C-alpha positions in Angstrom: 9.2 9.0 -4.7 12.2 7.3 -3.1 10.2 7.1 0.2 7.7 4.7 -1.6 10.3 1.9 -2.2 8.9 -1.4 -0.9 5.3 -0.2 -0.9 2.5 -1.2 -3.2 1.1 1.7 -5.2 -1.3 2.7 -7.9 0.2 5.3 -10.3 -2.1 7.2 -12.6 -1.1 8.7 -15.9 -4.2 10.8 -16.3 -6.6 9.7 -19.0 -4.0 7.4 -20.5 -4.0 4.7 -17.8 -3.0 3.4 -14.4 -0.6 0.8 -13.2 -0.3 -1.0 -9.9 2.9 -2.6 -8.4 5.5 -2.7 -5.7 8.1 0.1 -6.0 11.4 -1.6 -6.3 13.6 1.4 -7.3 13.6 5.0 -8.4 16.5 6.1 -10.5 17.2 8.9 -13.1 13.6 9.9 -13.4 12.3 6.3 -13.8 10.0 4.4 -11.4 10.6 0.7 -11.3 7.5 -1.3 -10.4 7.1 -5.1 -9.9 3.6 -6.5 -10.6 1.9 -9.5 -9.1 3.5 -11.8 -11.7 7.0 -10.5 -10.8 7.3 -8.6 -14.1 9.0 -5.2 -14.0 7.5 -2.1 -15.4 9.4 1.1 -16.0 7.5 4.4 -15.8 8.7 7.9 -16.5 8.1 9.9 -13.2 7.3 13.1 -15.1 4.4 11.4 -16.8 2.7 10.3 -13.5 -0.1 12.6 -12.4 -1.2 10.9 -9.1 0.2 8.1 -6.8 -1.8 6.3 -4.2 -0.5 3.8 -1.6 -2.6 0.6 -1.8 -4.2 -0.5 1.4 -6.2 -3.4 0.0 -5.2 -6.3 -2.3 -6.0 -6.1 -6.0 -9.1 -8.0 -6.9 -10.5 -9.0 -10.2 -14.2 -9.7 -10.6 -15.0 -13.3 -11.4 -11.8 -14.7 -9.8 -11.5 -16.2 -6.3 -8.4 -15.0 -4.5 
């Protein structure tokens, strides 16, 4: 997971959800992600089921970006 620092990812937690953000650190089994609003999310690495590197920007239907 350390090799993903600085990259934008989607992290899936199985059926319980998914988060997107830029990896800012990985320490003591915790993944630190920064979202588009510069908020930091802390995720337990052992709860993550799949990680994808984002290639396209996040879009929300109904909003012009």
